[in-house]
Structures are given as structure tokens and as C-alpha cells.
Backbone as CSV, one residue per row, in Angstrom:
resi,resn,N_x,N_y,N_z,CA_x,CA_y,CA_z,C_x,C_y,C_z
1,UNK,139.044,178.758,95.970,140.121,177.848,96.339,139.827,176.421,95.885
2,UNK,138.562,175.975,96.015,138.251,174.602,95.629,138.437,174.396,94.127
3,UNK,138.154,175.433,93.320,138.361,175.310,91.884,139.830,175.065,91.583
4,UNK,140.678,175.780,92.266,142.109,175.616,92.067,142.548,174.212,92.475
5,UNK,142.024,173.706,93.569,142.392,172.381,94.051,141.940,171.300,93.060
6,UNK,140.714,171.366,92.585,140.243,170.362,91.629,141.026,170.460,90.329
7,UNK,141.384,171.656,89.925,142.192,171.822,88.718,143.578,171.207,88.906
8,UNK,144.176,171.416,90.067,145.487,170.817,90.345,145.424,169.293,90.277
9,UNK,144.396,168.707,90.868,144.225,167.249,90.829,144.007,166.766,89.395
10,UNK,143.191,167.488,88.640,142.903,167.096,87.262,144.156,167.170,86.387
11,UNK,144.950,168.189,86.574,146.200,168.309,85.809,147.153,167.181,86.180
12,UNK,147.235,166.865,87.454,148.144,165.803,87.904,147.762,164.450,87.314
13,UNK,146.474,164.119,87.321,146.068,162.815,86.780,146.226,162.788,85.265
14,UNK,145.937,163.908,84.596,146.118,163.963,83.138,147.588,163.785,82.774
15,UNK,148.475,164.376,83.548,149.908,164.232,83.289,150.372,162.799,83.529
16,UNK,149.874,162.184,84.592,150.247,160.795,84.887,149.781,159.865,83.767
17,UNK,148.564,160.067,83.307,148.018,159.229,82.238,148.764,159.474,80.933
18,UNK,149.052,160.725,80.639,149.758,161.075,79.407,151.156,160.456,79.361
19,UNK,151.798,160.366,80.510,153.155,159.824,80.563,153.233,158.311,80.648
20,UNK,152.096,157.644,80.783,152.082,156.189,80.938,152.182,155.483,79.586
21,UNK,152.773,154.332,79.610,152.850,153.470,78.421,151.766,152.409,78.560
22,UNK,150.689,152.572,77.804,149.577,151.640,77.880,149.609,150.671,76.705
23,UNK,149.205,149.434,76.965,149.317,148.372,75.975,148.295,148.476,74.844
24,UNK,147.179,149.110,75.061,146.127,149.196,74.040,146.105,150.619,73.475
25,UNK,146.618,150.829,72.261,146.787,152.200,71.749,145.481,152.978,71.566
26,UNK,144.409,152.325,71.162,143.148,153.041,70.937,142.587,153.546,72.264
27,UNK,142.528,152.665,73.265,142.030,153.079,74.570,142.997,154.040,75.261
28,UNK,144.282,153.899,74.997,145.271,154.813,75.580,145.020,156.239,75.096
29,UNK,144.781,156.399,73.797,144.501,157.736,73.248,143.183,158.285,73.797
30,UNK,142.183,157.417,73.901,140.891,157.850,74.416,141.008,158.305,75.868
31,UNK,141.761,157.561,76.672,141.953,157.925,78.069,142.734,159.227,78.192
32,UNK,143.722,159.410,77.349,144.492,160.656,77.368,143.609,161.850,76.988
33,UNK,142.771,161.683,75.974,141.869,162.771,75.562,140.856,163.101,76.656
34,UNK,140.228,162.082,77.225,139.190,162.356,78.222,139.781,162.947,79.500
35,UNK,140.932,162.461,79.946,141.529,163.013,81.172,142.015,164.444,80.941
36,UNK,142.540,164.725,79.754,142.942,166.094,79.435,141.733,167.010,79.358
37,UNK,140.628,166.496,78.833,139.396,167.278,78.728,138.898,167.704,80.103
38,UNK,139.069,166.850,81.087,138.653,167.201,82.450,139.390,168.468,82.889
39,UNK,140.710,168.429,82.807,141.521,169.564,83.260,141.242,170.821,82.441
40,UNK,141.165,170.676,81.131,140.986,171.847,80.274,139.624,172.497,80.464
41,UNK,138.584,171.695,80.654,137.253,172.268,80.858,137.110,172.896,82.239
42,UNK,137.779,172.352,83.242,137.773,173.001,84.556,138.446,174.365,84.447
43,UNK,139.588,174.404,83.776,140.317,175.666,83.618,139.485,176.692,82.852
44,UNK,138.859,176.250,81.773,138.054,177.192,80.998,136.826,177.645,81.781
45,UNK,136.188,176.722,82.479,135.016,177.067,83.279,135.338,178.062,84.377
46,UNK,136.519,177.952,84.938,136.920,178.869,86.014,137.010,180.311,85.512
47,UNK,137.203,180.467,84.216,137.281,181.806,83.640,135.962,182.302,83.067
48,UNK,134.906,181.539,83.244,133.593,181.910,82.714,132.645,182.263,83.855
49,UNK,131.437,182.677,83.492,130.447,183.081,84.493,129.108,182.415,84.197
50,UNK,128.289,182.291,85.228,126.914,181.824,85.084,126.790,180.455,84.459
51,UNK,125.809,180.341,83.543,125.536,179.052,82.916,126.700,178.555,82.080
52,UNK,127.466,179.467,81.540,128.630,179.083,80.741,129.641,178.330,81.612
53,UNK,129.862,178.819,82.820,130.768,178.149,83.758,130.234,176.761,84.083
54,UNK,128.955,176.673,84.399,128.333,175.401,84.746,128.461,174.402,83.603
55,UNK,128.276,174.868,82.377,128.363,173.966,81.226,129.763,173.363,81.101
56,UNK,130.791,174.140,81.335,132.157,173.600,81.264,132.406,172.595,82.377
57,UNK,131.859,172.836,83.550,132.000,171.869,84.638,131.237,170.585,84.320
58,UNK,130.088,170.721,83.659,129.327,169.531,83.248,130.114,168.709,82.224
59,UNK,130.730,169.384,81.292,131.544,168.680,80.291,132.720,167.987,80.976
60,UNK,133.368,168.673,81.906,134.487,168.081,82.647,134.023,166.846,83.417
61,UNK,132.843,166.930,84.026,132.302,165.799,84.779,132.041,164.606,83.849
62,UNK,131.459,164.873,82.690,131.215,163.802,81.718,132.511,163.168,81.240
63,UNK,133.517,163.973,80.998,134.822,163.449,80.590,135.459,162.634,81.701
64,UNK,135.233,163.045,82.934,135.742,162.302,84.083,135.090,160.917,84.147
65,UNK,133.788,160.857,83.930,133.072,159.574,83.898,133.595,158.699,82.766
66,UNK,133.852,159.308,81.624,134.396,158.576,80.476,135.785,158.017,80.799
67,UNK,136.612,158.817,81.434,137.960,158.369,81.791,137.893,157.202,82.777
68,UNK,136.988,157.278,83.753,136.848,156.175,84.715,136.424,154.891,84.011
69,UNK,135.496,154.983,83.080,135.057,153.799,82.338,136.197,153.228,81.504
70,UNK,136.992,154.088,80.899,138.126,153.635,80.092,139.156,152.932,80.957
71,UNK,139.421,153.457,82.134,140.348,152.803,83.066,139.827,151.411,83.412
72,UNK,138.543,151.309,83.697,137.952,150.009,84.039,138.092,149.016,82.883
73,UNK,137.830,149.469,81.658,137.964,148.594,80.490,139.410,148.128,80.338
74,UNK,140.360,149.042,80.496,141.773,148.678,80.364,142.197,147.663,81.417
75,UNK,141.762,147.851,82.650,142.121,146.909,83.722,141.486,145.546,83.463
76,UNK,140.193,145.541,83.191,139.487,144.276,82.983,139.971,143.545,81.731
77,UNK,140.431,144.303,80.751,140.966,143.702,79.531,142.414,143.268,79.650
78,UNK,143.026,143.519,80.793,144.418,143.116,81.003,145.439,144.032,80.356
79,UNK,145.033,145.259,80.011,145.942,146.196,79.349,146.540,147.224,80.307
80,UNK,146.113,147.189,81.555,146.602,148.127,82.568,146.695,147.383,83.884
81,UNK,147.811,147.581,84.592,147.975,146.931,85.894,146.861,147.358,86.835
82,UNK,146.364,146.399,87.575,145.251,146.659,88.489,145.582,147.766,89.484
83,UNK,146.778,147.759,90.031,147.169,148.767,91.027,147.110,150.176,90.438
84,UNK,147.614,150.312,89.230,147.583,151.610,88.549,146.147,152.017,88.255
85,UNK,145.367,151.074,87.769,143.967,151.351,87.453,143.172,151.763,88.679
86,UNK,143.398,151.081,89.787,142.686,151.425,91.028,143.065,152.827,91.477
87,UNK,144.335,153.154,91.398,144.796,154.505,91.796,144.184,155.580,90.901
88,UNK,144.242,155.371,89.582,143.679,156.349,88.654,142.173,156.480,88.836
89,UNK,141.495,155.352,89.004,140.044,155.380,89.185,139.684,156.141,90.458
90,UNK,140.405,155.888,91.527,140.163,156.580,92.800,140.394,158.086,92.638
91,UNK,141.470,158.464,91.974,141.762,159.882,91.765,140.693,160.549,90.900
92,UNK,140.269,159.870,89.841,139.221,160.410,88.978,137.896,160.503,89.723
93,UNK,137.626,159.543,90.580,136.402,159.571,91.371,136.396,160.775,92.320
94,UNK,137.543,161.060,92.919,137.656,162.225,93.807,137.453,163.524,93.027
95,UNK,138.028,163.605,91.839,137.845,164.788,90.986,136.372,164.935,90.612
96,UNK,135.726,163.831,90.283,134.310,163.862,89.955,133.466,164.376,91.111
97,UNK,133.793,163.951,92.327,133.054,164.422,93.504,133.263,165.920,93.709
98,UNK,134.465,166.391,93.484,134.751,167.812,93.613,133.990,168.609,92.548
99,UNK,133.957,168.088,91.345,133.218,168.744,90.266,131.723,168.784,90.570
100,UNK,131.214,167.706,91.126,129.796,167.668,91.491,129.475,168.799,92.460
101,UNK,130.357,169.005,93.436,130.168,170.100,94.378,130.200,171.451,93.698
102,UNK,131.107,171.634,92.754,131.174,172.880,92.005,129.915,173.103,91.177
103,UNK,129.410,172.041,90.564,128.203,172.179,89.754,127.003,172.551,90.622
104,UNK,126.915,171.967,91.792,125.812,172.311,92.697,125.921,173.756,93.150
105,UNK,127.142,174.231,93.372,127.349,175.615,93.804,127.007,176.610,92.687
106,UNK,127.175,176.174,91.436,126.899,177.057,90.293,125.427,177.119,89.939
107,UNK,124.713,176.067,90.190,123.389,176.033,89.631,122.312,175.681,90.551
């Protein structure tokens, strides 16, 4: 059940980011790729077993960290509204915590 919940959250944040109009095109594409990677690797990991599953969760966690850093850069650079950035960062942080729990359960 927790895998499904983290996947739902990851898909929701990836969709929100994908639909946003961001002022900095390079960072916008990077944020879209990293947030999508979180959701896609969780989904793929859920269909795998053993170390293979853990590796996909690790990749998703790394992409989540990358997305959080990109959000911070966009906010601090004035390319993303602070309120939006805080919401996205908080959501990504929650997904990261859920992934951490999944990784501990796998390995």
C-alpha cells in the first residue's frame, strides 16, 4: 500500500510541475525530467524484486533530491514564486521520506 501511495504523490507532483509555466527554460526542463524520473522509477521498482527493486528506489530518491535542489535554485533565482516553490519542495521532501522508508524495507 505504501508503494502505491508514494507513487500517487510522485505522479501528482510530476504532473503539477509538467503543467507549470516556468520562466527559466533550462531549469524547467531539468525539473520536469527529474520529477518524472521519481515517478517512473518508483513504478518500475514496484514491478521488480530484490536488489533490482532497491536500485530503482535509490534512483528515484536521487532524482527527488535533484528536483528539490532545482526548485530551490528556481526560487532563489527569482524564476519561481516562493509559495509554489515551498509547496513543491515540501511535497518532494515527503516523497523522499517515503522512499527512504521503502529503501530501508528493501535492504
